[in-house]
Backbone bond lengths (Angstrom), bond angles and torsions (degrees), N, CA, C in turn:
res aa  C-N    CA-C-N  psi(-1)  N-CA   C-N-CA  omega(-1)  CA-C   N-CA-C  phi
1 M - - - 1.466 - - 1.604 106.99 -
2 A 1.236 113.91 132.45 1.514 122.34 -179.20 1.500 107.47 -77.25
3 P 1.356 115.66 138.17 1.459 121.11 176.55 1.509 111.31 -61.94
4 N 1.360 114.97 142.97 1.429 120.17 178.25 1.548 109.57 -87.57
5 K 1.409 116.38 96.17 1.440 123.25 -174.52 1.524 110.62 -58.68
6 A 1.321 121.15 -43.48 1.392 125.21 -179.47 1.568 111.16 -56.89
7 Y 1.310 115.71 -46.08 1.452 121.90 -179.22 1.509 108.01 -64.95
8 E 1.302 115.69 -48.21 1.550 119.87 179.62 1.449 110.40 -58.42
9 N 1.352 120.14 -43.35 1.483 121.51 176.20 1.488 112.79 -62.61
10 Q 1.362 118.79 -36.54 1.415 121.95 179.97 1.539 110.30 -66.62
11 I 1.322 118.70 -40.90 1.480 122.08 176.00 1.513 109.98 -64.54
12 L 1.293 120.46 -45.79 1.462 122.71 -179.31 1.517 111.72 -62.69
13 K 1.319 117.26 -37.42 1.452 122.67 -179.17 1.533 105.70 -67.79
14 F 1.337 119.79 -44.43 1.459 122.91 -179.65 1.515 110.28 -59.59
15 R 1.339 117.33 -44.51 1.473 122.57 -177.40 1.523 110.27 -64.38
16 T 1.309 116.48 -42.77 1.441 120.07 179.28 1.564 111.96 -64.31
17 E 1.346 113.79 -42.98 1.460 116.28 -178.02 1.567 109.66 -68.51
18 R 1.324 117.67 -38.78 1.469 119.02 177.51 1.529 112.62 -64.33
19 E 1.326 114.91 -41.61 1.492 118.61 178.20 1.531 109.16 -62.60
20 N 1.263 119.57 -41.95 1.495 123.60 176.59 1.537 111.64 -61.61
21 R 1.365 116.04 -43.01 1.487 116.78 177.92 1.469 112.78 -62.33
22 L 1.413 115.47 -40.76 1.447 121.64 -178.40 1.523 111.48 -63.92
23 K 1.410 115.17 -38.15 1.436 117.04 -174.93 1.558 112.14 -79.92
24 E 1.346 115.61 -21.18 1.523 119.29 -177.78 1.503 110.36 -88.51
25 N 1.325 119.96 -20.18 1.474 121.85 -173.13 1.532 107.75 -99.70
26 E 1.322 116.05 118.01 1.508 122.63 -178.58 1.494 111.35 -65.99
27 R 1.323 120.19 -14.01 1.436 125.20 -179.42 1.526 110.85 -101.62
28 S 1.270 119.78 11.33 1.476 120.00 -176.69 1.521 109.14 -78.98
29 W 1.328 117.09 177.26 1.391 123.34 176.70 1.515 114.31 -65.58
30 L 1.311 115.75 -21.69 1.432 119.76 179.12 1.547 112.82 -73.90
31 A 1.335 116.76 -17.69 1.454 123.32 178.01 1.506 111.04 -90.43
32 L 1.284 119.09 -0.78 1.460 123.16 179.28 1.500 110.46 -64.58
33 A 1.342 118.64 126.56 1.462 125.22 178.85 1.462 113.68 -76.90
34 G 1.312 115.87 -28.90 1.466 121.55 -177.39 1.480 109.96 166.85
35 L 1.287 115.21 166.34 1.506 122.84 175.16 1.469 107.62 -114.09
36 F 1.338 118.27 113.30 1.455 123.32 -178.83 1.506 107.64 -125.28
37 W 1.306 113.90 129.45 1.488 119.96 176.41 1.501 108.70 -82.26
38 L 1.323 118.56 127.95 1.439 120.71 178.40 1.513 111.45 -87.16
39 E 1.373 113.46 135.43 1.485 118.78 173.55 1.513 109.70 -85.26
40 E 1.296 116.74 155.98 1.430 119.32 176.66 1.568 107.47 -60.44
41 G 1.383 114.61 135.19 1.463 118.14 -179.33 1.534 109.51 104.35
42 E 1.341 112.10 -154.12 1.486 118.82 -177.60 1.547 110.72 -85.71
43 N 1.327 115.31 136.88 1.481 124.59 175.40 1.514 106.31 -128.15
44 T 1.353 113.11 109.58 1.513 116.22 -177.22 1.585 107.38 -79.98
45 F 1.367 111.86 152.89 1.417 116.84 178.68 1.522 111.07 -141.40
46 G 1.309 114.76 153.77 1.530 121.44 178.94 1.544 106.37 152.28
47 R 1.358 111.95 -172.59 1.426 121.74 -174.15 1.559 112.70 -77.21
48 D 1.298 117.51 -29.58 1.468 121.86 -176.40 1.485 110.99 -65.17
49 P 1.362 115.22 138.16 1.473 120.53 -178.23 1.512 114.32 -62.69
50 S 1.331 118.89 -17.78 1.468 122.24 -179.04 1.500 112.37 -76.99
51 N 1.390 118.73 -7.89 1.504 120.71 -178.95 1.510 108.15 -77.17
52 D 1.351 112.03 155.66 1.519 119.05 176.18 1.553 105.22 -65.15
53 I 1.339 116.53 -44.06 1.409 121.06 -178.14 1.537 107.53 -112.99
54 Q 1.314 117.18 115.45 1.454 122.31 -178.81 1.542 110.19 -100.10
55 L 1.281 114.40 123.70 1.455 122.04 177.91 1.516 110.31 -112.19
56 E 1.344 116.78 141.28 1.494 119.93 -178.34 1.544 108.53 -99.38
57 G 1.340 110.43 155.19 1.465 115.77 174.27 1.576 110.73 128.94
58 A 1.249 114.85 136.63 1.470 119.26 -177.07 1.554 113.30 -62.81
59 V 1.302 117.21 -25.08 1.452 118.97 179.17 1.481 115.31 -83.35
60 I 1.344 118.88 -7.96 1.419 123.95 -178.85 1.556 107.77 -83.88
61 P 1.313 122.26 122.34 1.438 124.50 178.09 1.518 112.50 -63.54
62 P 1.272 120.72 149.77 1.477 122.41 179.93 1.513 111.89 -55.92
63 K 1.296 118.12 -41.08 1.453 124.80 -179.47 1.502 107.42 -131.80
64 A 1.374 117.21 91.52 1.453 121.96 -170.34 1.587 112.75 -83.73
65 G 1.344 115.10 -34.85 1.478 118.12 -177.37 1.547 110.91 162.29
66 I 1.338 112.50 -157.90 1.477 116.44 178.90 1.560 108.65 -135.95
67 F 1.343 113.33 153.05 1.439 121.42 165.13 1.526 104.47 -103.47
68 L 1.266 117.32 124.16 1.486 122.01 175.62 1.493 109.18 -102.51
69 Y 1.363 115.65 115.12 1.497 120.37 -178.17 1.508 105.79 -110.28
70 K 1.306 114.77 116.37 1.477 121.61 -179.73 1.529 109.85 -149.90
71 N 1.357 115.03 129.10 1.448 119.79 -179.56 1.467 113.92 53.90
72 D 1.311 118.96 42.44 1.478 125.20 179.94 1.535 115.24 63.02
73 V 1.335 116.96 21.42 1.466 122.39 176.38 1.523 106.85 -120.40
74 V 1.337 115.97 138.07 1.470 119.55 176.58 1.518 109.64 -114.53
75 T 1.301 114.21 124.84 1.502 120.61 172.13 1.510 108.16 -113.81
76 V 1.298 112.55 135.79 1.513 118.75 178.94 1.531 103.95 -104.64
77 K 1.342 113.98 131.33 1.504 121.11 173.47 1.527 109.53 -122.73
78 V 1.332 114.52 124.39 1.450 118.99 -174.02 1.580 106.28 -95.04
79 N 1.356 114.07 138.79 1.443 117.95 177.83 1.555 113.48 -69.52
80 E 1.307 113.19 154.02 1.443 120.69 -178.64 1.562 110.21 -55.13
81 G 1.308 120.47 135.63 1.387 123.94 -179.72 1.571 114.74 85.00
82 V 1.314 116.83 -2.46 1.441 120.09 -179.36 1.519 107.38 -104.24
83 G 1.331 118.39 129.65 1.426 125.54 176.32 1.500 112.21 -93.78
84 M 1.345 120.14 126.86 1.443 120.86 177.26 1.515 107.23 -146.40
85 T 1.331 116.13 150.82 1.466 121.77 176.85 1.449 110.80 -119.87
86 C 1.322 117.06 150.81 1.464 125.13 171.25 1.403 106.24 -126.67
87 N 1.386 116.39 118.74 1.508 123.36 -177.48 1.590 108.93 57.58
88 G 1.291 117.14 32.88 1.483 121.39 178.11 1.527 117.56 85.67
89 E 1.349 116.75 2.39 1.454 119.33 -177.53 1.528 107.94 -116.33
90 N 1.356 117.86 140.16 1.426 122.39 175.32 1.497 110.56 -67.09
91 F 1.379 115.98 149.47 1.476 119.22 177.34 1.531 108.64 -157.73
92 R 1.257 117.26 164.42 1.437 123.00 171.80 1.520 116.05 -111.44
93 S 1.378 115.89 -30.81 1.446 123.11 179.70 1.502 106.02 -150.69
94 K 1.341 117.08 139.16 1.463 119.72 -178.24 1.500 109.95 -160.19
95 V 1.305 114.81 136.36 1.516 121.74 167.17 1.504 106.98 -74.64
96 L 1.338 118.28 132.11 1.414 120.71 -172.22 1.521 110.11 -97.51
97 H 1.321 115.20 147.49 1.467 121.60 174.01 1.523 106.66 -100.60
98 T 1.348 115.44 132.51 1.476 119.99 -174.13 1.546 113.10 -81.90
99 D 1.234 113.96 170.26 1.514 120.43 -178.38 1.492 113.23 -71.93
100 I 1.334 118.16 -6.83 1.485 119.66 174.02 1.573 112.43 -93.00
101 E 1.333 114.10 -3.38 1.473 118.79 173.77 1.547 109.96 -90.33
102 E 1.330 113.02 163.53 1.501 118.54 -175.99 1.538 112.10 -58.43
103 K 1.325 118.21 -41.98 1.431 122.69 179.21 1.456 112.30 -125.28
104 P 1.398 116.09 86.40 1.450 116.46 -175.58 1.539 109.60 -75.83
105 D 1.367 115.86 159.59 1.456 122.37 -178.78 1.550 107.80 -85.61
106 Y 1.372 113.36 151.57 1.449 122.20 -177.55 1.537 107.29 -131.21
107 L 1.328 117.04 111.14 1.475 117.22 179.44 1.503 111.01 -88.70
């Protein structure tokens, strides 16, 4: 059976377009810094190896803050002197909206 070139080209075009969309969107899966499961209670995060969640990068503070996970709600609290934005706005503490909600938060 001869390969269907039109179908093959359609699949290759779809893959190329999807890859371009993922690369162009700062909120795509390609921008994901890591997947970290939160434990009930406080989960520290930052560049320092002593954190529960270790993030790499020179711009990441050694001790950036905590994610508080309680009753299926996640609140992020940023340490004093650390600048962080959520959906483009500065904040100190915020209850986060998950990616299964209509408008998830982006840190």
